[in-house]
Legacy VTK file of the C-alpha trace (Angstrom):
# vtk DataFile Version 3.0
C-alpha trace
ASCII
DATASET POLYDATA
POINTS 262 float
-25.901 9.353 3.337
-25.394 8.314 0.107
-24.303 12.007 -2.360
-27.432 11.864 -3.657
-29.382 12.405 -0.697
-27.274 15.269 0.406
-29.132 17.849 0.009
-31.904 17.226 2.026
-29.268 17.149 4.962
-26.736 19.587 4.178
-26.852 23.774 3.929
-27.147 24.527 0.333
-24.090 26.205 -0.021
-21.974 22.407 1.246
-24.250 20.917 -1.181
-23.009 22.594 -4.145
-19.749 22.211 -3.039
-20.085 18.471 -3.010
-21.364 18.566 -6.426
-18.150 20.306 -7.375
-16.378 17.139 -6.015
-17.884 14.607 -7.444
-14.850 12.897 -9.030
-13.279 12.688 -5.986
-16.201 11.772 -3.329
-18.706 9.684 -5.986
-19.361 6.150 -4.282
-18.009 7.319 -0.533
-21.133 7.203 2.110
-21.402 10.309 4.070
-22.604 9.908 7.969
-26.500 10.743 8.182
-25.507 12.632 11.004
-23.447 15.365 9.680
-26.743 17.397 9.212
-28.105 20.324 8.089
-27.079 23.303 10.533
-26.913 27.309 10.070
-24.281 28.080 7.306
-20.939 29.627 8.675
-17.575 28.553 10.697
-19.132 25.603 12.315
-20.859 23.815 8.548
-17.037 23.218 8.031
-15.221 21.408 10.544
-11.776 21.055 10.729
-11.370 17.476 11.800
-13.160 15.090 13.763
-13.583 16.443 17.297
-15.343 19.351 15.371
-17.676 16.871 14.232
-18.378 15.042 17.493
-18.718 18.558 19.458
-21.180 19.061 16.916
-23.013 16.306 18.189
-22.148 13.256 15.533
-21.000 10.335 18.409
-20.674 7.210 15.697
-18.035 5.632 13.775
-18.117 6.467 9.500
-17.680 9.051 7.186
-17.682 12.822 7.814
-16.345 15.860 5.432
-13.756 17.577 6.763
-12.053 21.028 5.530
-8.530 21.242 6.536
-8.192 23.532 2.862
-11.248 25.567 3.903
-14.832 25.574 3.146
-14.553 25.030 -0.816
-12.359 21.589 -0.541
-14.663 18.947 1.142
-12.793 16.215 2.053
-14.158 12.464 3.092
-12.421 11.203 6.249
-13.318 7.802 8.688
-14.056 9.337 12.018
-13.061 6.540 15.229
-16.034 7.616 17.793
-15.388 5.401 20.006
-12.091 4.564 20.734
-10.333 5.709 23.429
-13.276 8.485 24.161
-13.377 9.134 20.413
-12.376 12.109 18.589
-9.867 10.180 16.001
-9.508 11.638 12.351
-8.025 8.757 10.469
-5.333 9.318 8.113
-4.288 5.813 7.024
-6.170 3.204 6.900
-5.519 -0.673 5.734
-7.305 -4.142 6.514
-7.350 -6.303 3.326
-4.979 -5.102 0.942
-7.392 -4.185 -1.927
-5.798 -1.721 -2.908
-1.939 -0.586 -3.796
-0.222 1.813 -1.648
2.601 1.277 -3.547
2.083 4.542 -5.614
3.687 7.795 -6.289
4.377 10.757 -4.826
1.370 12.747 -5.715
-0.961 10.072 -4.529
0.298 10.785 -1.314
0.801 14.335 -1.222
-3.462 14.587 -2.150
-4.768 11.363 -0.842
-5.863 8.448 -2.423
-8.640 5.589 -1.397
-12.028 5.939 -0.272
-12.780 6.948 3.403
-15.272 3.969 4.075
-12.583 1.151 2.818
-8.645 1.409 2.980
-7.227 4.878 2.123
-4.396 7.563 2.890
-5.657 10.860 3.717
-3.154 12.671 2.119
0.313 14.593 3.277
-0.985 17.799 2.130
-4.336 17.482 4.398
-2.340 16.188 6.996
0.181 18.795 7.129
-3.158 21.111 7.089
-4.455 19.826 10.387
-1.598 19.972 12.340
-0.499 23.443 11.049
-3.787 24.556 12.914
-4.010 22.561 16.031
-1.406 20.447 17.947
-2.713 16.493 17.889
-1.632 12.997 19.357
-0.964 10.229 17.237
-2.444 6.838 17.554
-1.053 3.900 15.841
-3.106 0.356 15.856
-1.830 -3.064 14.710
-3.494 -6.351 14.617
-1.681 -9.818 13.132
-3.513 -12.896 11.422
-4.056 -14.612 14.607
-6.202 -11.677 16.738
-3.555 -10.149 18.951
-3.887 -6.343 18.687
-1.694 -3.929 19.722
-0.816 0.050 19.914
1.318 2.759 20.083
0.767 5.861 21.194
2.200 9.939 20.754
1.765 12.776 22.694
2.868 14.888 19.764
2.823 14.346 15.904
2.894 17.037 13.166
4.467 17.341 9.573
6.859 20.108 8.316
4.622 22.217 11.312
7.164 25.603 10.865
7.806 25.361 7.185
6.910 27.929 4.345
6.413 25.306 2.001
5.273 21.370 3.502
5.934 19.823 0.081
9.678 21.426 -0.207
10.309 20.647 3.371
9.045 17.067 2.367
6.415 16.736 4.831
9.130 15.911 7.730
7.579 14.152 10.288
7.845 15.117 13.983
6.507 13.134 16.370
7.752 12.392 20.423
6.088 11.815 23.341
5.735 7.270 22.965
2.976 5.673 24.811
3.364 1.934 24.679
0.570 0.013 23.972
2.215 -3.605 23.246
3.361 -2.426 19.800
6.938 -0.595 20.976
8.219 2.349 19.538
8.459 1.948 15.634
8.150 5.449 14.496
10.447 7.849 16.805
13.488 6.691 14.247
11.805 8.172 11.978
11.366 11.321 13.699
12.818 14.242 11.593
12.536 12.279 8.342
11.117 13.548 5.103
8.286 10.654 3.325
10.057 9.395 0.687
8.267 7.488 -2.481
9.882 5.414 -5.486
9.671 8.634 -7.711
10.867 10.955 -4.877
13.653 9.938 -2.988
14.392 11.828 0.337
15.384 9.146 2.909
19.187 9.441 3.692
20.173 5.822 2.525
22.176 5.488 -0.551
19.937 3.722 -2.419
15.699 4.181 -2.944
13.941 3.030 0.339
10.802 3.563 -0.963
11.741 1.154 -3.282
13.854 -1.132 -1.519
10.734 -1.549 0.982
7.991 -1.428 -1.647
6.416 1.463 0.397
6.135 5.269 0.740
7.765 6.172 4.531
9.605 8.846 6.163
12.598 6.559 5.602
15.547 7.249 7.356
18.526 4.192 6.401
15.706 2.597 5.768
13.209 1.986 9.025
11.726 0.438 11.763
8.139 0.993 10.466
6.865 0.182 7.056
2.899 0.917 6.965
2.293 1.211 3.296
4.544 -1.693 2.638
3.133 -4.385 0.308
-0.128 -6.222 2.170
1.970 -9.991 2.254
-0.231 -11.725 4.804
1.482 -12.726 8.189
4.947 -14.115 7.354
7.314 -13.537 4.434
10.270 -14.268 3.137
11.382 -11.025 1.321
12.728 -8.664 3.709
11.042 -5.481 5.125
8.978 -4.764 2.604
5.215 -5.730 4.337
3.419 -3.629 6.511
6.066 -3.874 9.135
6.195 -2.702 12.413
9.325 -4.141 13.806
9.266 -3.846 17.595
6.065 -5.945 17.573
6.873 -8.612 14.640
9.729 -7.494 13.428
10.263 -7.535 9.626
9.077 -10.580 8.055
5.727 -10.181 9.099
2.891 -7.852 7.169
0.276 -6.825 9.600
-3.489 -7.632 9.197
-4.502 -4.028 9.926
-2.860 -0.764 10.078
-4.649 2.279 11.428
-3.194 5.763 12.114
-5.522 8.324 13.318
-4.407 12.227 15.056
-6.314 13.978 18.092
-6.013 16.935 19.353
-4.698 17.462 22.378
LINES 1 263
262 0 1 2 3 4 5 6 7 8 9 10 11 12 13 14 15 16 17 18 19 20 21 22 23 24 25 26 27 28 29 30 31 32 33 34 35 36 37 38 39 40 41 42 43 44 45 46 47 48 49 50 51 52 53 54 55 56 57 58 59 60 61 62 63 64 65 66 67 68 69 70 71 72 73 74 75 76 77 78 79 80 81 82 83 84 85 86 87 88 89 90 91 92 93 94 95 96 97 98 99 100 101 102 103 104 105 106 107 108 109 110 111 112 113 114 115 116 117 118 119 120 121 122 123 124 125 126 127 128 129 130 131 132 133 134 135 136 137 138 139 140 141 142 143 144 145 146 147 148 149 150 151 152 153 154 155 156 157 158 159 160 161 162 163 164 165 166 167 168 169 170 171 172 173 174 175 176 177 178 179 180 181 182 183 184 185 186 187 188 189 190 191 192 193 194 195 196 197 198 199 200 201 202 203 204 205 206 207 208 209 210 211 212 213 214 215 216 217 218 219 220 221 222 223 224 225 226 227 228 229 230 231 232 233 234 235 236 237 238 239 240 241 242 243 244 245 246 247 248 249 250 251 252 253 254 255 256 257 258 259 260 261
C-alpha cells in the first residue's frame, strides 16, 4: 500500500499523522495488511509482534510507534523466520547506501525499510526499554552460505536516565550458535561509536579505522555497519565483518539484525 492509498485503510487520526511524516515515509510502501481498526492503543503497535497479533503474518514494511502515537516509524517485519514476529533494525544486502555515517544518522535512523536501512539507536532503545527482547543476527556470504547467531537477551541502555548520554550501551547475553559463532558478546557493555563521536576504549577512533559505526571496544570482533566490500578484501577489518565466521578479511553479502519479545 502506497502512502497515497493510506486513507483507504488507516484510521483518520493515523492517516493525518502519516501526512505530517511525509519526509520520512515518502516512497515507502506500507503493507496493506495494516488495515483500519478502531482508534485506540491497538492502532499504534509498538513492534512487529503487535502487528502479528493483529493478524498480519506477511513479511514486509509496517508502521510501529516506539516513541508514541505521534511518531510513526517504518520498519521491516520478518513474520516467517523462526516463528516470525521479528522487528528488523539493521538490513544490508547490496551496498546501495553508505553506512559510514555520523552520530545523528545512527541516532535517528536512515535508509528505507523496504531496502537497506538502520532503524535508529533511539528507536531501538525505546523498544528494549518497554519490553524484553532476544536478538537474531543473520549472515550470508557470496557463496550462498548462511549462518546466524541468537542472543537470549538484548537491550540498549535499559537503566540509563539518558540513553544518548549513556552511549546507547549494548547489553547482550545468552548466545546460541547457528553456525556464525559469537562475535558480539565481546562488545557487550560498550557504548556506540561513530567517526564523529568516539566512545570506544582504543587510543584511536575505531569507527574511523574500521569504516563503520558500532559498539566498538578495542576495536571489534564484528563490524556489520562497515564498508560493503563484496567478499574477500585486503584492507584490515573494515568490511561487513563477523570474525568468528569469516574473519577480518571477508565482507559479507548480507546482514540482518532483528529482535523479538521474550
